[in-house]
PDB file of N, CA, C and O in Angstrom:
ATOM      1  N   UNK A   1      80.948 153.878  43.932  1.00  0.00           N
ATOM      2  CA  UNK A   1      81.776 152.898  44.580  1.00  0.00           C
ATOM      3  C   UNK A   1      81.589 151.573  43.848  1.00  0.00           C
ATOM      4  O   UNK A   1      80.469 151.213  43.486  1.00  0.00           O
ATOM      5  N   UNK A   2      82.677 150.854  43.633  1.00  0.00           N
ATOM      6  CA  UNK A   2      82.673 149.572  42.948  1.00  0.00           C
ATOM      7  C   UNK A   2      83.213 148.528  43.909  1.00  0.00           C
ATOM      8  O   UNK A   2      84.282 148.729  44.486  1.00  0.00           O
ATOM      9  N   UNK A   3      82.510 147.420  44.098  1.00  0.00           N
ATOM     10  CA  UNK A   3      82.972 146.352  44.972  1.00  0.00           C
ATOM     11  C   UNK A   3      82.779 145.011  44.285  1.00  0.00           C
ATOM     12  O   UNK A   3      81.958 144.882  43.377  1.00  0.00           O
ATOM     13  N   UNK A   4      83.538 144.013  44.721  1.00  0.00           N
ATOM     14  CA  UNK A   4      83.405 142.652  44.207  1.00  0.00           C
ATOM     15  C   UNK A   4      83.616 141.683  45.355  1.00  0.00           C
ATOM     16  O   UNK A   4      84.536 141.852  46.155  1.00  0.00           O
ATOM     17  N   UNK A   5      82.764 140.664  45.441  1.00  0.00           N
ATOM     18  CA  UNK A   5      82.871 139.664  46.502  1.00  0.00           C
ATOM     19  C   UNK A   5      82.708 138.280  45.905  1.00  0.00           C
ATOM     20  O   UNK A   5      81.867 138.069  45.030  1.00  0.00           O
ATOM     21  N   UNK A   6      83.514 137.334  46.377  1.00  0.00           N
ATOM     22  CA  UNK A   6      83.319 135.937  45.996  1.00  0.00           C
ATOM     23  C   UNK A   6      82.204 135.328  46.833  1.00  0.00           C
ATOM     24  O   UNK A   6      81.470 134.462  46.357  1.00  0.00           O
ATOM     25  N   UNK A   7      82.074 135.773  48.062  1.00  0.00           N
ATOM     26  CA  UNK A   7      80.977 135.333  48.916  1.00  0.00           C
ATOM     27  C   UNK A   7      80.516 136.527  49.745  1.00  0.00           C
ATOM     28  O   UNK A   7      81.045 137.628  49.592  1.00  0.00           O
ATOM     29  N   UNK A   8      79.565 136.325  50.594  1.00  0.00           N
ATOM     30  CA  UNK A   8      78.963 137.439  51.340  1.00  0.00           C
ATOM     31  C   UNK A   8      79.860 137.982  52.449  1.00  0.00           C
ATOM     32  O   UNK A   8      79.673 139.123  52.869  1.00  0.00           O
ATOM     33  N   UNK A   9      80.829 137.202  52.938  1.00  0.00           N
ATOM     34  CA  UNK A   9      81.597 137.633  54.102  1.00  0.00           C
ATOM     35  C   UNK A   9      82.923 138.288  53.750  1.00  0.00           C
ATOM     36  O   UNK A   9      83.475 139.008  54.582  1.00  0.00           O
ATOM     37  N   UNK A  10      83.459 138.070  52.554  1.00  0.00           N
ATOM     38  CA  UNK A  10      84.787 138.554  52.218  1.00  0.00           C
ATOM     39  C   UNK A  10      84.752 139.438  50.974  1.00  0.00           C
ATOM     40  O   UNK A  10      84.374 138.974  49.899  1.00  0.00           O
ATOM     41  N   UNK A  11      85.141 140.699  51.108  1.00  0.00           N
ATOM     42  CA  UNK A  11      85.182 141.619  49.976  1.00  0.00           C
ATOM     43  C   UNK A  11      86.577 141.567  49.360  1.00  0.00           C
ATOM     44  O   UNK A  11      87.568 141.737  50.070  1.00  0.00           O
ATOM     45  N   UNK A  12      86.669 141.331  48.043  1.00  0.00           N
ATOM     46  CA  UNK A  12      87.957 141.249  47.372  1.00  0.00           C
ATOM     47  C   UNK A  12      88.533 142.623  47.064  1.00  0.00           C
ATOM     48  O   UNK A  12      89.713 142.869  47.317  1.00  0.00           O
ATOM     49  N   UNK A  13      87.715 143.521  46.522  1.00  0.00           N
ATOM     50  CA  UNK A  13      88.211 144.867  46.266  1.00  0.00           C
ATOM     51  C   UNK A  13      87.086 145.880  46.360  1.00  0.00           C
ATOM     52  O   UNK A  13      85.903 145.561  46.242  1.00  0.00           O
ATOM     53  N   UNK A  14      87.511 147.118  46.577  1.00  0.00           N
ATOM     54  CA  UNK A  14      86.577 148.237  46.642  1.00  0.00           C
ATOM     55  C   UNK A  14      87.284 149.430  46.015  1.00  0.00           C
ATOM     56  O   UNK A  14      88.435 149.711  46.349  1.00  0.00           O
ATOM     57  N   UNK A  15      86.614 150.129  45.116  1.00  0.00           N
ATOM     58  CA  UNK A  15      87.184 151.301  44.468  1.00  0.00           C
ATOM     59  C   UNK A  15      86.223 152.480  44.643  1.00  0.00           C
ATOM     60  O   UNK A  15      85.007 152.330  44.527  1.00  0.00           O
ATOM     61  N   UNK A  16      86.796 153.656  44.925  1.00  0.00           N
ATOM     62  CA  UNK A  16      85.986 154.866  45.107  1.00  0.00           C
ATOM     63  C   UNK A  16      86.540 155.976  44.223  1.00  0.00           C
ATOM     64  O   UNK A  16      87.748 156.081  44.008  1.00  0.00           O
ATOM     65  N   UNK A  17      85.642 156.789  43.726  1.00  0.00           N
ATOM     66  CA  UNK A  17      85.992 157.968  42.963  1.00  0.00           C
ATOM     67  C   UNK A  17      85.209 159.128  43.564  1.00  0.00           C
ATOM     68  O   UNK A  17      83.979 159.095  43.614  1.00  0.00           O
ATOM     69  N   UNK A  18      85.931 160.163  44.024  1.00  0.00           N
ATOM     70  CA  UNK A  18      85.279 161.315  44.645  1.00  0.00           C
ATOM     71  C   UNK A  18      85.652 162.577  43.877  1.00  0.00           C
ATOM     72  O   UNK A  18      86.793 162.744  43.445  1.00  0.00           O
ATOM     73  N   UNK A  19      84.688 163.449  43.718  1.00  0.00           N
ATOM     74  CA  UNK A  19      84.910 164.741  43.063  1.00  0.00           C
ATOM     75  C   UNK A  19      84.676 165.867  44.054  1.00  0.00           C
ATOM     76  O   UNK A  19      83.769 165.797  44.883  1.00  0.00           O
ATOM     77  N   UNK A  20      85.496 166.907  43.965  1.00  0.00           N
ATOM     78  CA  UNK A  20      85.259 168.135  44.725  1.00  0.00           C
ATOM     79  C   UNK A  20      85.058 169.237  43.698  1.00  0.00           C
ATOM     80  O   UNK A  20      85.843 169.384  42.760  1.00  0.00           O
ATOM     81  N   UNK A  21      83.992 170.010  43.890  1.00  0.00           N
ATOM     82  CA  UNK A  21      83.630 171.045  42.928  1.00  0.00           C
ATOM     83  C   UNK A  21      83.776 172.445  43.522  1.00  0.00           C
ATOM     84  O   UNK A  21      83.750 172.625  44.739  1.00  0.00           O
ATOM     85  N   UNK A  22      83.928 173.425  42.642  1.00  0.00           N
ATOM     86  CA  UNK A  22      83.970 174.833  43.040  1.00  0.00           C
ATOM     87  C   UNK A  22      82.538 175.346  43.139  1.00  0.00           C
ATOM     88  O   UNK A  22      81.613 174.650  42.720  1.00  0.00           O
ATOM     89  N   UNK A  23      82.329 176.550  43.685  1.00  0.00           N
ATOM     90  CA  UNK A  23      80.975 177.127  43.707  1.00  0.00           C
ATOM     91  C   UNK A  23      80.363 177.294  42.305  1.00  0.00           C
ATOM     92  O   UNK A  23      79.142 177.372  42.166  1.00  0.00           O
ATOM     93  N   UNK A  24      81.215 177.347  41.266  1.00  0.00           N
ATOM     94  CA  UNK A  24      80.726 177.459  39.887  1.00  0.00           C
ATOM     95  C   UNK A  24      80.486 176.075  39.267  1.00  0.00           C
ATOM     96  O   UNK A  24      80.256 175.967  38.063  1.00  0.00           O
ATOM     97  N   UNK A  25      80.539 175.024  40.082  1.00  0.00           N
ATOM     98  CA  UNK A  25      80.282 173.645  39.676  1.00  0.00           C
ATOM     99  C   UNK A  25      81.373 173.069  38.759  1.00  0.00           C
ATOM    100  O   UNK A  25      81.124 172.110  38.029  1.00  0.00           O
ATOM    101  N   UNK A  26      82.577 173.650  38.797  1.00  0.00           N
ATOM    102  CA  UNK A  26      83.703 173.086  38.056  1.00  0.00           C
ATOM    103  C   UNK A  26      84.370 172.028  38.929  1.00  0.00           C
ATOM    104  O   UNK A  26      84.367 172.135  40.156  1.00  0.00           O
ATOM    105  N   UNK A  27      84.934 171.022  38.300  1.00  0.00           N
ATOM    106  CA  UNK A  27      85.643 169.983  39.061  1.00  0.00           C
ATOM    107  C   UNK A  27      87.003 170.534  39.488  1.00  0.00           C
ATOM    108  O   UNK A  27      87.821 170.913  38.649  1.00  0.00           O
ATOM    109  N   UNK A  28      87.236 170.573  40.809  1.00  0.00           N
ATOM    110  CA  UNK A  28      88.491 171.091  41.354  1.00  0.00           C
ATOM    111  C   UNK A  28      89.475 169.968  41.655  1.00  0.00           C
ATOM    112  O   UNK A  28      90.670 170.100  41.390  1.00  0.00           O
ATOM    113  N   UNK A  29      88.972 168.852  42.214  1.00  0.00           N
ATOM    114  CA  UNK A  29      89.821 167.707  42.559  1.00  0.00           C
ATOM    115  C   UNK A  29      89.092 166.412  42.229  1.00  0.00           C
ATOM    116  O   UNK A  29      87.866 166.331  42.305  1.00  0.00           O
ATOM    117  N   UNK A  30      89.871 165.406  41.862  1.00  0.00           N
ATOM    118  CA  UNK A  30      89.362 164.054  41.678  1.00  0.00           C
ATOM    119  C   UNK A  30      90.205 163.145  42.562  1.00  0.00           C
ATOM    120  O   UNK A  30      91.432 163.143  42.462  1.00  0.00           O
ATOM    121  N   UNK A  31      89.557 162.378  43.419  1.00  0.00           N
ATOM    122  CA  UNK A  31      90.231 161.447  44.326  1.00  0.00           C
ATOM    123  C   UNK A  31      89.930 160.017  43.913  1.00  0.00           C
ATOM    124  O   UNK A  31      88.773 159.661  43.689  1.00  0.00           O
ATOM    125  N   UNK A  32      90.967 159.200  43.811  1.00  0.00           N
ATOM    126  CA  UNK A  32      90.844 157.771  43.523  1.00  0.00           C
ATOM    127  C   UNK A  32      91.308 157.010  44.756  1.00  0.00           C
ATOM    128  O   UNK A  32      92.377 157.301  45.292  1.00  0.00           O
ATOM    129  N   UNK A  33      90.535 156.055  45.207  1.00  0.00           N
ATOM    130  CA  UNK A  33      90.921 155.216  46.344  1.00  0.00           C
ATOM    131  C   UNK A  33      90.591 153.764  46.004  1.00  0.00           C
ATOM    132  O   UNK A  33      89.503 153.469  45.510  1.00  0.00           O
ATOM    133  N   UNK A  34      91.532 152.864  46.269  1.00  0.00           N
ATOM    134  CA  UNK A  34      91.339 151.438  45.990  1.00  0.00           C
ATOM    135  C   UNK A  34      91.804 150.635  47.198  1.00  0.00           C
ATOM    136  O   UNK A  34      92.841 150.933  47.791  1.00  0.00           O
ATOM    137  N   UNK A  35      91.037 149.626  47.552  1.00  0.00           N
ATOM    138  CA  UNK A  35      91.414 148.684  48.616  1.00  0.00           C
ATOM    139  C   UNK A  35      91.263 147.271  48.048  1.00  0.00           C
ATOM    140  O   UNK A  35      90.206 146.916  47.526  1.00  0.00           O
ATOM    141  N   UNK A  36      92.323 146.469  48.153  1.00  0.00           N
ATOM    142  CA  UNK A  36      92.316 145.104  47.624  1.00  0.00           C
ATOM    143  C   UNK A  36      92.637 144.143  48.767  1.00  0.00           C
ATOM    144  O   UNK A  36      93.579 144.367  49.526  1.00  0.00           O
ATOM    145  N   UNK A  37      91.845 143.068  48.884  1.00  0.00           N
ATOM    146  CA  UNK A  37      92.032 142.048  49.926  1.00  0.00           C
ATOM    147  C   UNK A  37      92.281 140.700  49.257  1.00  0.00           C
ATOM    148  O   UNK A  37      91.709 140.403  48.208  1.00  0.00           O
ATOM    149  N   UNK A  38      93.142 139.883  49.876  1.00  0.00           N
ATOM    150  CA  UNK A  38      93.389 138.544  49.355  1.00  0.00           C
ATOM    151  C   UNK A  38      93.968 137.656  50.449  1.00  0.00           C
ATOM    152  O   UNK A  38      94.370 138.132  51.511  1.00  0.00           O
ATOM    153  N   UNK A  39      94.001 136.381  50.174  1.00  0.00           N
ATOM    154  CA  UNK A  39      94.653 135.393  51.040  1.00  0.00           C
ATOM    155  C   UNK A  39      95.637 134.601  50.193  1.00  0.00           C
ATOM    156  O   UNK A  39      95.305 134.175  49.087  1.00  0.00           O
ATOM    157  N   UNK A  40      96.849 134.402  50.708  1.00  0.00           N
ATOM    158  CA  UNK A  40      97.807 133.549  50.020  1.00  0.00           C
ATOM    159  C   UNK A  40      97.314 132.112  50.110  1.00  0.00           C
ATOM    160  O   UNK A  40      96.838 131.683  51.161  1.00  0.00           O
ATOM    161  N   UNK A  41      97.421 131.384  49.040  1.00  0.00           N
ATOM    162  CA  UNK A  41      96.868 130.036  49.016  1.00  0.00           C
ATOM    163  C   UNK A  41      97.776 129.022  49.706  1.00  0.00           C
ATOM    164  O   UNK A  41      97.289 128.212  50.494  1.00  0.00           O
ATOM    165  N   UNK A  42      99.068 129.043  49.437  1.00  0.00           N
ATOM    166  CA  UNK A  42      99.971 128.081  50.066  1.00  0.00           C
ATOM    167  C   UNK A  42      99.653 126.653  49.658  1.00  0.00           C
ATOM    168  O   UNK A  42      99.080 126.415  48.595  1.00  0.00           O
ATOM    169  N   UNK A  43     100.026 125.706  50.506  1.00  0.00           N
ATOM    170  CA  UNK A  43      99.747 124.294  50.235  1.00  0.00           C
ATOM    171  C   UNK A  43      98.325 123.944  50.649  1.00  0.00           C
ATOM    172  O   UNK A  43      97.745 124.593  51.521  1.00  0.00           O
ATOM    173  N   UNK A  44      97.770 122.920  50.024  1.00  0.00           N
ATOM    174  CA  UNK A  44      96.390 122.530  50.311  1.00  0.00           C
ATOM    175  C   UNK A  44      96.201 122.035  51.740  1.00  0.00           C
ATOM    176  O   UNK A  44      95.115 122.191  52.299  1.00  0.00           O
ATOM    177  N   UNK A  45      97.235 121.439  52.350  1.00  0.00           N
ATOM    178  CA  UNK A  45      97.083 120.893  53.695  1.00  0.00           C
ATOM    179  C   UNK A  45      97.315 121.928  54.796  1.00  0.00           C
ATOM    180  O   UNK A  45      97.148 121.610  55.973  1.00  0.00           O
ATOM    181  N   UNK A  46      97.697 123.161  54.443  1.00  0.00           N
ATOM    182  CA  UNK A  46      97.912 124.205  55.448  1.00  0.00           C
ATOM    183  C   UNK A  46      96.580 124.850  55.826  1.00  0.00           C
ATOM    184  O   UNK A  46      95.637 124.874  55.035  1.00  0.00           O
ATOM    185  N   UNK A  47      96.527 125.367  57.041  1.00  0.00           N
ATOM    186  CA  UNK A  47      95.321 126.068  57.505  1.00  0.00           C
ATOM    187  C   UNK A  47      95.165 127.374  56.724  1.00  0.00           C
ATOM    188  O   UNK A  47      96.095 127.818  56.050  1.00  0.00           O
ATOM    189  N   UNK A  48      93.998 127.974  56.819  1.00  0.00           N
ATOM    190  CA  UNK A  48      93.742 129.241  56.117  1.00  0.00           C
ATOM    191  C   UNK A  48      94.784 130.284  56.487  1.00  0.00           C
ATOM    192  O   UNK A  48      95.160 130.423  57.651  1.00  0.00           O
ATOM    193  N   UNK A  49      95.232 130.995  55.505  1.00  0.00           N
ATOM    194  CA  UNK A  49      96.206 132.060  55.698  1.00  0.00           C
ATOM    195  C   UNK A  49      95.476 133.331  56.141  1.00  0.00           C
ATOM    196  O   UNK A  49      94.289 133.491  55.857  1.00  0.00           O
ATOM    197  N   UNK A  50      96.175 134.230  56.831  1.00  0.00           N
ATOM    198  CA  UNK A  50      95.518 135.489  57.228  1.00  0.00           C
ATOM    199  C   UNK A  50      95.197 136.347  56.001  1.00  0.00           C
ATOM    200  O   UNK A  50      95.866 136.266  54.971  1.00  0.00           O
ATOM    201  N   UNK A  51      94.178 137.151  56.139  1.00  0.00           N
ATOM    202  CA  UNK A  51      93.800 138.028  55.045  1.00  0.00           C
ATOM    203  C   UNK A  51      94.803 139.163  54.921  1.00  0.00           C
ATOM    204  O   UNK A  51      95.209 139.757  55.920  1.00  0.00           O
ATOM    205  N   UNK A  52      95.196 139.457  53.698  1.00  0.00           N
ATOM    206  CA  UNK A  52      96.125 140.559  53.430  1.00  0.00           C
ATOM    207  C   UNK A  52      95.355 141.690  52.768  1.00  0.00           C
ATOM    208  O   UNK A  52      94.327 141.468  52.128  1.00  0.00           O
ATOM    209  N   UNK A  53      95.868 142.911  52.931  1.00  0.00           N
ATOM    210  CA  UNK A  53      95.164 144.083  52.415  1.00  0.00           C
ATOM    211  C   UNK A  53      96.175 145.121  51.955  1.00  0.00           C
ATOM    212  O   UNK A  53      97.206 145.332  52.594  1.00  0.00           O
ATOM    213  N   UNK A  54      95.865 145.759  50.844  1.00  0.00           N
ATOM    214  CA  UNK A  54      96.658 146.900  50.384  1.00  0.00           C
ATOM    215  C   UNK A  54      95.669 148.003  50.008  1.00  0.00           C
ATOM    216  O   UNK A  54      94.622 147.751  49.412  1.00  0.00           O
ATOM    217  N   UNK A  55      96.036 149.233  50.374  1.00  0.00           N
ATOM    218  CA  UNK A  55      95.218 150.402  50.050  1.00  0.00           C
ATOM    219  C   UNK A  55      96.099 151.399  49.304  1.00  0.00           C
ATOM    220  O   UNK A  55      97.279 151.563  49.616  1.00  0.00           O
ATOM    221  N   UNK A  56      95.503 152.060  48.315  1.00  0.00           N
ATOM    222  CA  UNK A  56      96.235 153.076  47.553  1.00  0.00           C
ATOM    223  C   UNK A  56      95.255 154.184  47.190  1.00  0.00           C
ATOM    224  O   UNK A  56      94.054 153.957  47.038  1.00  0.00           O
ATOM    225  N   UNK A  57      95.790 155.363  47.058  1.00  0.00           N
ATOM    226  CA  UNK A  57      94.954 156.498  46.678  1.00  0.00           C
ATOM    227  C   UNK A  57      95.779 157.565  46.029  1.00  0.00           C
ATOM    228  O   UNK A  57      96.994 157.630  46.212  1.00  0.00           O
ATOM    229  N   UNK A  58      95.116 158.404  45.270  1.00  0.00           N
ATOM    230  CA  UNK A  58      95.790 159.505  44.606  1.00  0.00           C
ATOM    231  C   UNK A  58      94.756 160.584  44.309  1.00  0.00           C
ATOM    232  O   UNK A  58      93.552 160.330  44.315  1.00  0.00           O
ATOM    233  N   UNK A  59      95.241 161.776  44.052  1.00  0.00           N
ATOM    234  CA  UNK A  59      94.346 162.890  43.728  1.00  0.00           C
ATOM    235  C   UNK A  59      94.906 163.659  42.531  1.00  0.00           C
ATOM    236  O   UNK A  59      96.119 163.755  42.344  1.00  0.00           O
ATOM    237  N   UNK A  60      94.011 164.191  41.743  1.00  0.00           N
ATOM    238  CA  UNK A  60      94.372 165.067  40.633  1.00  0.00           C
ATOM    239  C   UNK A  60      93.735 166.412  40.904  1.00  0.00           C
ATOM    240  O   UNK A  60      92.535 166.496  41.162  1.00  0.00           O
ATOM    241  N   UNK A  61      94.541 167.473  40.846  1.00  0.00           N
ATOM    242  CA  UNK A  61      94.058 168.820  41.149  1.00  0.00           C
ATOM    243  C   UNK A  61      93.976 169.613  39.853  1.00  0.00           C
ATOM    244  O   UNK A  61      94.922 169.613  39.066  1.00  0.00           O
ATOM    245  N   UNK A  62      92.862 170.284  39.626  1.00  0.00           N
ATOM    246  CA  UNK A  62      92.658 171.127  38.452  1.00  0.00           C
ATOM    247  C   UNK A  62      92.991 172.566  38.830  1.00  0.00           C
ATOM    248  O   UNK A  62      92.179 173.238  39.467  1.00  0.00           O
ATOM    249  N   UNK A  63      94.148 173.039  38.458  1.00  0.00           N
ATOM    250  CA  UNK A  63      94.575 174.391  38.839  1.00  0.00           C
ATOM    251  C   UNK A  63      93.846 175.477  38.048  1.00  0.00           C
ATOM    252  O   UNK A  63      93.909 176.652  38.409  1.00  0.00           O
ATOM    253  N   UNK A  64      93.155 175.093  36.975  1.00  0.00           N
ATOM    254  CA  UNK A  64      92.425 176.074  36.174  1.00  0.00           C
ATOM    255  C   UNK A  64      91.024 176.346  36.686  1.00  0.00           C
ATOM    256  O   UNK A  64      90.365 177.269  36.208  1.00  0.00           O
ATOM    257  N   UNK A  65      90.551 175.555  37.656  1.00  0.00           N
ATOM    258  CA  UNK A  65      89.207 175.768  38.183  1.00  0.00           C
ATOM    259  C   UNK A  65      89.172 177.042  39.016  1.00  0.00           C
ATOM    260  O   UNK A  65      90.109 177.338  39.757  1.00  0.00           O
ATOM    261  N   UNK A  66      88.086 177.788  38.886  1.00  0.00           N
ATOM    262  CA  UNK A  66      87.962 179.060  39.619  1.00  0.00           C
ATOM    263  C   UNK A  66      87.135 178.898  40.850  1.00  0.00           C
ATOM    264  O   UNK A  66      86.927 179.863  41.585  1.00  0.00           O
TER     265      UNK A  66
END
């Protein structure tokens, strides 16, 4: 897992990589997951904007694994 923070309370992004293996220890699936957080800056005199978040994921399947 990979994470990055500007300070201790707010995480900017988190990335995960997961593997699923067969009984013969071959890689059957690879899962990618990413979560990104941010705040729109706007004008300097405006109050803090709400935190925004986007999550994405995908998987790759190895059809040749036994």
